[in-house]
PATITOR-19650 format. One record per residue: residue in one letter; x, y, z of N, C-alpha, C, O in turn. Coordinates in steps of 0.05 Angstrom, whole numbers, plus 5000, padded with zeros to 4 digits. Each point is the difference from the previous one (the first is absolute). Layout:
BEGIN
a, X, Y, Z, X, Y, Z, X, Y, Z, X, Y, Z
...
***
This chain:
BEGIN
x, 5017, 4977, 5000, 4983, 5023, 5000, 5018, 5025, 5000, 5017, 5003, 5017
x, 4978, 5014, 4964, 5016, 5025, 4998, 4984, 5023, 5011, 4976, 5004, 4994
x, 5037, 5012, 5024, 4987, 5023, 5011, 5004, 5025, 4983, 5021, 5003, 4988
x, 4958, 5013, 5010, 5001, 5024, 4984, 5005, 5024, 5018, 4984, 5006, 5017
x, 5038, 5008, 4979, 5007, 5023, 5015, 5001, 5025, 4983, 5016, 5018, 5004
x, 4967, 4983, 4976, 4999, 5023, 4981, 4984, 5023, 5012, 4991, 4998, 5023
x, 5006, 5023, 4961, 4986, 5024, 5010, 4971, 4995, 5009, 4992, 5012, 5020
x, 4994, 4970, 4967, 4972, 4995, 5008, 5000, 4986, 5027, 4984, 5007, 5018
x, 5034, 4974, 4986, 5001, 4986, 5026, 5007, 5019, 5022, 4988, 5000, 5021
x, 5032, 5018, 4974, 5008, 5019, 5020, 4978, 5019, 5007, 4996, 5008, 5023
x, 4988, 5001, 4957, 4978, 5018, 5005, 4978, 4986, 5017, 4990, 5012, 5018
x, 5004, 4964, 4975, 4980, 4984, 5015, 5010, 4996, 5029, 4984, 5003, 5019
x, 5041, 4990, 4984, 5011, 4996, 5027, 4998, 5026, 5016, 4993, 4999, 5024
x, 5014, 5024, 4964, 4998, 5025, 5014, 4971, 5006, 5009, 4996, 5009, 5022
x, 4985, 4986, 4961, 4972, 5006, 5006, 4989, 4981, 5021, 4982, 5008, 5015
x, 5027, 4967, 4986, 4988, 4980, 5018, 5016, 4997, 5026, 4990, 4987, 5019
x, 5033, 5025, 4983, 5016, 4998, 5025, 4986, 5015, 5022, 4992, 5023, 4996
x, 5005, 4965, 5027, 4989, 5014, 5023, 5022, 5016, 5012, 5023, 4991, 5003
x, 4971, 5034, 5004, 5020, 5018, 5012, 5008, 5021, 4980, 4987, 5003, 4979
x, 5034, 5010, 5027, 5011, 5022, 4983, 4979, 5021, 4995, 4999, 5012, 4978
x, 4983, 4993, 5041, 4978, 5018, 4997, 5008, 5027, 4990, 4989, 5011, 4981
x, 5031, 5001, 5032, 5008, 5027, 4992, 5014, 5001, 4973, 4994, 5018, 4984
x, 5023, 4963, 5011, 5014, 4999, 4974, 4979, 4997, 4977, 5004, 5012, 4979
x, 4975, 4973, 5026, 4980, 4996, 4979, 4984, 5025, 4995, 4987, 5002, 4979
x, 5013, 5017, 5040, 4987, 5026, 4995, 5015, 5016, 4979, 4988, 5016, 4985
x, 5038, 4980, 5014, 5017, 5016, 4982, 5007, 4985, 4974, 5004, 5012, 4979
x, 4999, 4962, 5023, 5009, 4984, 4977, 4978, 4981, 4992, 4988, 4986, 5016
x, 5007, 5013, 4958, 4979, 4983, 4989, 5009, 4972, 4993, 4984, 4983, 4993
x, 5042, 5013, 5008, 5012, 4974, 4994, 5029, 5004, 4992, 5010, 5022, 5001
x, 5003, 4957, 4990, 5028, 5002, 4992, 5003, 5020, 4977, 4984, 5001, 4982
x, 5037, 5015, 5020, 5005, 5021, 4980, 5030, 5002, 4995, 5015, 5009, 5016
x, 4993, 4981, 4960, 5029, 5000, 4993, 5012, 5028, 5000, 5023, 5004, 5009
x, 4962, 5015, 4980, 5011, 5027, 4998, 5005, 5012, 5028, 5020, 5012, 5005
x, 4960, 4984, 5013, 5004, 5010, 5027, 5022, 4985, 5015, 5015, 5012, 5015
x, 4987, 4962, 4980, 5022, 4985, 5012, 5027, 5010, 4991, 5018, 5003, 5016
x, 4985, 5001, 4958, 5026, 5011, 4990, 5006, 5027, 5012, 5022, 5005, 5008
x, 4957, 5012, 4994, 5004, 5027, 5012, 5009, 4997, 5029, 5020, 5013, 5008
x, 4966, 4971, 5007, 5006, 4997, 5028, 5028, 4989, 5004, 5015, 5009, 5018
x, 4993, 4972, 4966, 5027, 4988, 5003, 5022, 5019, 4991, 5023, 4995, 5006
x, 4970, 5026, 4979, 5020, 5019, 4992, 5005, 5022, 5021, 5018, 5015, 4998
x, 4965, 4986, 5022, 5002, 5020, 5021, 5023, 4995, 5018, 5008, 4977, 5004
x, 5004, 5044, 5007, 5020, 4996, 5022, 4986, 4986, 5023, 4976, 5002, 5004
x, 5039, 4983, 5012, 4990, 4983, 5021, 4981, 5016, 5019, 4979, 4990, 5008
x, 5029, 5034, 5001, 4984, 5015, 5019, 4973, 5007, 4988, 4980, 4998, 5014
x, 5019, 5010, 4960, 4975, 5007, 4987, 4983, 4975, 4996, 4975, 5002, 5002
x, 5037, 4975, 4992, 4985, 4975, 4997, 4987, 4993, 5026, 4978, 4990, 5001
x, 5037, 5013, 5021, 4989, 4994, 5027, 4976, 5017, 5006, 4980, 4990, 5010
x, 5020, 5035, 4983, 4977, 5018, 5004, 4977, 4992, 4983, 4977, 4998, 5009
x, 5028, 4996, 4965, 4979, 4991, 4982, 4987, 4974, 5010, 4975, 4999, 5001
x, 5041, 4982, 5006, 4989, 4974, 5010, 4984, 5005, 5026, 4979, 4988, 5004
x, 5032, 5029, 5013, 4986, 5006, 5025, 4973, 5013, 4996, 4980, 4992, 5013
x, 5018, 5027, 4968, 4975, 5013, 4994, 4980, 4980, 4987, 4976, 5001, 5006
x, 5034, 4982, 4976, 4982, 4981, 4987, 4990, 4979, 5019, 4977, 4991, 4996
x, 5039, 5001, 5023, 4991, 4978, 5018, 4989, 5010, 5027, 4987, 4985, 5014
x, 5018, 5040, 4992, 4991, 5011, 5026, 5020, 4996, 5022, 4996, 5008, 5023
x, 5027, 4979, 4970, 5021, 4996, 5020, 5019, 5023, 5000, 5023, 4998, 4991
x, 4968, 5024, 5020, 5015, 5025, 5000, 4992, 5016, 5025, 4980, 4993, 5013
x, 5036, 5026, 4994, 4996, 5014, 5025, 4976, 5020, 4999, 5003, 5024, 5004
x, 4974, 4965, 4991, 4975, 5015, 5002, 4985, 4989, 5024, 5004, 4977, 5008
x, 4979, 5039, 5005, 4989, 4993, 5025, 4984, 4973, 5000, 5001, 4986, 5020
x, 4986, 5008, 4959, 4985, 4975, 4999, 5018, 4976, 5003, 4995, 4982, 5016
x, 5027, 5018, 4970, 5020, 4978, 5002, 5013, 4999, 5027, 5004, 4979, 5012
x, 5003, 5045, 4998, 5013, 5001, 5027, 4981, 4991, 5022, 5009, 4989, 5020
x, 4965, 5015, 4976, 4980, 4991, 5019, 4998, 4969, 4999, 4998, 4987, 5021
x, 5002, 5002, 4955, 4999, 4971, 4997, 5024, 4987, 5013, 4998, 4979, 5012
x, 5025, 5035, 4986, 5025, 4990, 5012, 5002, 5005, 5030, 5019, 4993, 5013
x, 4960, 5021, 4998, 4999, 5007, 5028, 5022, 5020, 5009, 5009, 4999, 5023
x, 4999, 5017, 4958, 5020, 5021, 5005, 4986, 5026, 5007, 5009, 5017, 5015
x, 4968, 4987, 4973, 4983, 5024, 5002, 4973, 4991, 5010, 4992, 4977, 4995
x, 4994, 5040, 5019, 4973, 4993, 5010, 4977, 5010, 4982, 4979, 4989, 5001
x, 5026, 5032, 4984, 4979, 5012, 4984, 5006, 4998, 4971, 5020, 5011, 4990
x, 4963, 4975, 4994, 5005, 4997, 4972, 4992, 5024, 4983, 5004, 5001, 4976
x, 4984, 5019, 5037, 4990, 5023, 4985, 5022, 5018, 4990, 5021, 5002, 5012
x, 4974, 5012, 4966, 5018, 5019, 4988, 5004, 5023, 5019, 4980, 5013, 5009
x, 5045, 4994, 4997, 5005, 5022, 5018, 4993, 5027, 4987, 4992, 5019, 5014
x, 5010, 4983, 4960, 4995, 5025, 4986, 4970, 5006, 4998, 4992, 5023, 5003
x, 4992, 4956, 4993, 4971, 5004, 4995, 4983, 4988, 5022, 4978, 5009, 5004
x, 5032, 4970, 5009, 4986, 4988, 5023, 4974, 4986, 4995, 4986, 4992, 5019
x, 5005, 5006, 4956, 4974, 4988, 4995, 5001, 4972, 4989, 4982, 4984, 5006
x, 5039, 5009, 4980, 5003, 4973, 4988, 5025, 4987, 5009, 5019, 5013, 5009
x, 4982, 4960, 4989, 5024, 4986, 5006, 5022, 5009, 4980, 4995, 5004, 4976
x, 5029, 4999, 5034, 5022, 5008, 4984, 5012, 4976, 4985, 5017, 4986, 5011
x, 4973, 5009, 4965, 5008, 4978, 4983, 5013, 5011, 4975, 4999, 5025, 4995
x, 5012, 4958, 4988, 5011, 5009, 4975, 4978, 5012, 4982, 5004, 5021, 4987
x, 4972, 4967, 5013, 4978, 5010, 4984, 4992, 5028, 5010, 4995, 5018, 4984
x, 5004, 4986, 5042, 4994, 5026, 5011, 5023, 5020, 4993, 4994, 5023, 4993
x, 5031, 4968, 5009, 5022, 5017, 4993, 4999, 5009, 4971, 5003, 5024, 4995
x, 4992, 4958, 4986, 4999, 5008, 4972, 4976, 5018, 4995, 5002, 5018, 4984
x, 4976, 4977, 5029, 4976, 5016, 4996, 5003, 5028, 5010, 4987, 5019, 4990
x, 5031, 4985, 5029, 5004, 5027, 5012, 5029, 5009, 4996, 5009, 5018, 5015
x, 5004, 4972, 4965, 5029, 5006, 4996, 5006, 5029, 4998, 5020, 5010, 5011
x, 4964, 5005, 4974, 5005, 5028, 4996, 4999, 5016, 5026, 5017, 5016, 5006
x, 4962, 4978, 5010, 4998, 5014, 5026, 5022, 4991, 5019, 5011, 5017, 5015
x, 4996, 4957, 4984, 5021, 4990, 5018, 5027, 5013, 4993, 5016, 5007, 5018
x, 4990, 4996, 4956, 5025, 5012, 4992, 5002, 5029, 5010, 5022, 5009, 5007
x, 4956, 5004, 4993, 5000, 5028, 5010, 5006, 5001, 5030, 5010, 5021, 5010
x, 4984, 4958, 5005, 5005, 4999, 5029, 5028, 4993, 5007, 5008, 5004, 5023
x, 5008, 4987, 4958, 5028, 4993, 5005, 5003, 4978, 5022, 5015, 5004, 5019
x, 4970, 4974, 4978, 5002, 4978, 5019, 5023, 4982, 4992, 5000, 4990, 4978
x, 5019, 5006, 5039, 5025, 4986, 4993, 4999, 4969, 5003, 5021, 4989, 5006
x, 4956, 4998, 4989, 4999, 4971, 5006, 5018, 4984, 4981, 5011, 4980, 5008
x, 4993, 5029, 4967, 5017, 4985, 4982, 5029, 5000, 5007, 5016, 4984, 4991
x, 4992, 5035, 5026, 5028, 5001, 5009, 5007, 4977, 5018, 5023, 4993, 5003
x, 4957, 4994, 5009, 5005, 4978, 5019, 4996, 4973, 4988, 5000, 4980, 5015
x, 4995, 5017, 4959, 4995, 4974, 4989, 5026, 4987, 4991, 4999, 4978, 4990
***
C-alpha cells in the first residue's frame, strides 16, 4: 500500500486535524509560497511570525494559559483577550501606543 503525501492529502490533513485553532484562523492550508517566504526570514523574524500564527507569543492570552499572567485581556483596550487575532485587528492603534511586546519574544 502506497501512501499519498501530495498537496491534496496535506490539505485534507490540515482541515481534519484537531487542534491548531489559532493557526487555522490565519492559514487555510499548506502554502508553498508562504513557506518559502517564512524560511527566507532571519531567525528572529521567523520566531515572531510563528508565534503570531500559533499564538505562542508574549501576548496576555498565551501568558495566562502558561500561568505567568492572571489577566488575558488586552492592556491597551481591556475589552478582549489579547490574542494574535486581536493584535492584528487592532494593529494600527497598537502601533500608535508603542507597546514593546515584540522586544521580548
